[in-house]
C-alpha positions in Angstrom: -38.8 27.8 -24.0 -36.4 25.1 -24.9 -33.6 26.8 -22.9 -35.9 27.3 -19.9 -36.8 23.6 -19.8 -33.1 22.7 -20.2 -32.2 25.0 -17.2 -35.0 23.5 -15.1 -33.8 20.0 -15.9 -30.2 20.9 -14.9 -31.4 22.4 -11.6 -33.4 19.3 -10.8 -30.4 17.1 -11.7 -28.2 19.2 -9.3 -30.9 19.0 -6.6 -31.0 15.2 -6.9 -27.2 15.0 -6.7 -26.9 17.3 -3.7 -25.7 14.5 -1.3 -22.9 13.6 -3.7 -22.1 17.3 -4.4 -21.8 17.8 -0.6 -19.2 15.0 -0.4 -16.9 17.1 -2.7 -17.2 20.2 -0.5 -14.5 19.2 2.1 -12.1 18.5 -0.7 -12.7 21.9 -2.2 -12.3 23.6 1.2 -9.0 21.8 1.8 -7.8 22.8 -1.7 -8.7 26.5 -1.2 -7.0 26.6 2.2 -3.8 24.7 1.5 -3.3 25.3 -2.3 -4.9 28.6 -3.3 -4.8 30.7 -0.2 -0.9 30.4 0.1 -0.7 31.7 -3.5 -1.3 35.1 -2.1 2.3 35.0 -1.0 3.3 35.3 -4.7 3.0 39.1 -4.3 6.4 39.3 -2.5 8.0 38.5 -5.9 7.1 42.1 -6.8 8.2 43.5 -3.4 11.3 43.9 -1.3 9.8 41.6 1.4 11.0 41.9 5.0 9.5 39.9 7.9 9.1 43.1 10.0 7.0 44.9 7.4 5.0 41.8 6.3 3.3 41.0 3.0 1.3 44.2 2.7 3.8 46.6 4.3 6.8 45.8 2.2 7.5 48.2 -0.7 6.7 47.4 -4.3 9.7 47.0 -6.6 8.0 45.8 -9.8 10.1 43.4 -11.9 13.4 44.2 -10.2 13.9 40.6 -9.0 13.0 39.1 -12.3 15.6 41.3 -14.1 18.2 40.4 -11.4 18.0 36.6 -11.8 18.1 36.8 -15.6 21.5 38.6 -15.3 22.8 36.1 -12.7 25.2 33.6 -14.3 24.4 31.0 -11.6 20.8 31.1 -12.5 21.6 30.7 -16.2 23.7 27.7 -15.3 20.9 26.2 -13.1 18.4 26.8 -15.9 20.6 25.1 -18.5 21.2 22.1 -16.2 17.5 21.8 -15.5 16.5 21.8 -19.2 19.2 19.4 -20.2 18.5 16.9 -17.4 14.7 17.2 -18.0 15.1 16.6 -21.8 17.3 13.6 -21.1 14.7 12.2 -18.7 12.0 12.8 -21.4 14.0 11.0 -24.0 15.3 8.1 -21.9 13.3 7.8 -18.7 9.9 8.4 -20.2 9.9 5.5 -22.7 11.7 3.1 -20.3 8.5 2.1 -18.3 6.6 1.6 -21.5 9.3 -0.7 -22.9 9.5 -2.5 -19.5 5.7 -3.0 -19.4 5.7 -4.4 -23.0 8.5 -6.8 -22.0 6.7 -7.9 -18.9 3.6 -8.5 -20.9 5.5 -10.9 -23.1 6.7 -13.1 -20.2 4.7 -16.3 -20.4 5.4 -17.6 -16.9 3.0 -15.9 -14.5 4.9 -16.6 -11.3 8.2 -15.3 -12.7 6.4 -12.3 -14.2 5.0 -11.4 -10.8 8.4 -11.7 -9.1 10.0 -9.4 -11.6 7.1 -7.0 -11.5 7.0 -6.8 -7.7 10.7 -6.5 -7.3 10.8 -3.6 -9.8 8.5 -1.6 -7.5 10.8 -1.9 -4.5 13.3 1.0 -5.3 10.4 3.5 -5.6 9.6 3.1 -1.9 13.2 3.7 -0.8 13.9 7.2 0.6 16.1 9.2 -1.7 18.6 9.6 1.2 19.1 5.9 1.3 19.2 5.7 -2.5 22.0 8.4 -2.5 24.0 6.5 0.2 23.6 3.2 -1.8 24.7 4.6 -5.1 27.4 6.8 -3.6 29.0 3.8 -1.9 28.6 1.6 -4.9 30.3 4.1 -7.2 32.9 5.3 -4.7 36.6 5.1 -5.8 36.9 2.3 -3.3 33.4 0.9 -4.0 32.2 -2.3 -5.5 32.2 -1.1 -9.1 35.7 0.3 -9.1 37.1 -2.7 -7.3 35.5 -5.0 -9.9 36.8 -2.9 -12.8 40.3 -2.8 -11.3 40.2 -6.5 -10.4 39.3 -7.5 -14.0 42.0 -5.2 -15.4 39.5 -3.0 -17.3 40.9 0.1 -15.6 44.2 0.9 -13.9 43.0 3.5 -11.4 39.5 4.2 -9.8 37.0 6.3 -11.7 35.7 9.4 -9.9 32.0 8.9 -10.8 30.4 11.5 -8.5 33.1 14.1 -8.6 33.3 14.3 -12.4 30.8 16.8 -13.7 30.9 15.1 -17.1 29.5 11.9 -15.7 26.7 13.3 -13.5 24.0 13.5 -16.1 24.2 9.9 -17.3 24.5 8.7 -13.7 21.4 10.7 -12.8 19.5 9.1 -15.6 20.6 5.6 -14.6 19.5 6.2 -10.9 16.2 7.6 -12.1 15.5 4.6 -14.3 16.5 2.1 -11.5 14.3 3.9 -9.0 11.1 4.6 -11.0 10.9 2.1 -13.9 8.8 -0.4 -12.1 6.5 2.1 -10.5 6.1 4.0 -13.8 5.2 0.8 -15.6 2.2 0.1 -13.4 -0.1 2.4 -15.4 1.0 0.9 -18.7 0.6 -2.7 -17.4 -2.9 -1.8 -16.3 -3.7 -0.3 -19.7 -2.3 -3.4 -21.4 -4.4 -5.7 -19.1 -7.5 -3.9 -20.4 -6.9 -4.9 -24.1 -9.4 -7.3 -25.5 -7.6 -10.8 -25.7 -9.6 -11.6 -28.8 -7.6 -9.1 -30.7 -4.4 -11.1 -30.0 -6.2 -14.4 -30.8 -7.3 -13.0 -34.2 -3.8 -11.7 -34.9 -2.3 -15.2 -34.1 -4.7 -16.8 -36.5 -3.6 -14.4 -39.1 0.0 -15.3 -38.5 1.1 -12.1 -36.8 4.4 -12.4 -34.9 4.8 -11.1 -31.3 6.5 -8.0 -32.5 3.7 -7.2 -35.0 1.1 -7.8 -32.2 3.0 -5.2 -30.1 3.2 -2.7 -32.9 -0.4 -3.1 -34.3 -2.4 -4.0 -31.2 -0.6 -3.2 -27.9 0.9 0.2 -28.7 -2.2 1.6 -30.4 -4.4 0.4 -27.6 -2.3 2.2 -24.9 -1.7 5.3 -27.0 -4.1 7.5 -25.1 -2.4 6.5 -21.8 1.0 7.3 -23.2 -0.3 10.6 -24.5 -1.6 11.7 -21.1 1.6 10.6 -19.3 3.6 12.5 -21.9 1.6 15.7 -21.2 2.2 15.4 -17.5 5.9 14.8 -18.1 6.2 17.9 -20.2 4.6 19.9 -17.4 7.5 18.9 -15.1 10.1 19.6 -17.7 11.2 22.8 -16.1 11.4 21.5 -12.5 14.0 18.8 -12.3 14.7 16.5 -9.3 15.8 18.5 -6.2 16.4 15.3 -4.1 18.9 14.0 -6.7 20.6 17.4 -7.3 20.9 18.0 -3.5 22.1 14.6 -2.5 24.4 13.7 -5.4 25.5 17.2 -6.1 28.8 18.6 -4.8 31.3 21.3 -5.5 33.1 19.2 -8.2 30.0 18.4 -10.3 28.0 21.6 -9.6 28.5 22.7 -13.3 26.0 19.9 -14.3 24.1 19.0 -11.1 22.9 22.4 -10.0 19.3 23.0 -11.0 16.7 25.8 -10.5 15.0 24.1 -7.6 18.4 24.0 -5.8 18.9 27.7 -6.7 15.6 28.7 -5.2 16.4 26.8 -2.1 19.8 28.6 -1.8 18.3 32.0 -2.4 15.4 31.4 -0.1 16.9 29.7 2.9 20.7 30.3 2.8 20.7 34.0 1.8 17.2 34.8 3.0 16.3 36.6 -0.3 12.6 35.6 -0.1 11.4 37.9 -2.7 14.1 36.9 -5.2 13.5 33.2 -4.6 9.7 33.7 -5.0 10.3 35.5 -8.3 12.5 32.6 -9.6 9.9 30.1 -8.5 7.1 32.1 -10.1 8.9 32.2 -13.4 9.5 28.5 -13.2 5.8 27.8 -12.5 4.7 30.0 -15.4 7.0 28.2 -17.8 5.8 24.8 -16.6 2.2 26.0 -17.1 2.9 27.2 -20.6 4.6 23.9 -21.5 1.7 21.9 -20.0 -0.9 23.8 -22.0 1.2 23.5 -25.2 1.8 19.8 -24.7 -2.0 19.3 -24.1 -2.8 21.3 -27.3 -0.2 19.4 -29.3 -1.4 16.0 -28.1 -4.9 16.9 -29.0 -3.9 18.0 -32.5 -1.8 14.9 -33.2 -3.5 12.0 -31.3 -6.8 13.5 -30.2 -6.0 12.8 -26.6 -5.8 15.7 -24.1 -6.3 16.2 -20.4 -8.4 19.4 -20.6 
């Protein structure tokens, strides 16, 4: 009887919310058409797909393409580069916006704070092609940085920044931080703005320094936001930055700049191996999903914060 009344109550609740539920319907339809329906194309990862025979007419080959890319030394190199670059981003680029937001929060002059905050957003809106041109010229052997270093006597000959594979990873991290630190800090600044000011007032009365206020008030208050952003970052760990790899990568630094996304692009569009490229991309997506679920579970166990 109790279950029956509860079900009836739920049905009445849904009926009352029908106008609101109907507003969600277009979004669900768009999601089905543009996100879930194209996933049908995944089947070509298990086929020898040809355009003439189509999705259904192409012959099944099982796991042939998956075995092929695992024995391809170029794929192994791309996977290694993807993982190393992603781990570096997680270790350096992920905490950078948090630190930047904490520093901004400590600036007492409101006008100066707004100028710094607004100017830090600007690089995010610049197209990556322009970013690549800017940094390529800046670090060119005849660019501003080399001219300055030679002029001050710090070096005797120009440094080959973009053609030295040993320098690519650190340069990629610097460009990432420059481009996204301001934009990434927005969420943390919003979270800090929501902290009750009375907590800081109480801490000041108790004699807490600014550092202690950050450690014992600010950071614990934004811990849930940090946890969620961390989970999302882990989900993208196996993807990398195709724009960066494509625009800054060249034959000289390929050993460190070539990532899986670039490999998929080459296999799919340059060599027309659609099934092979789909198999690589499917593997990449599955690993990303596993990492996301694991990070979500780990965050729930450690901090109690999880996305789902």
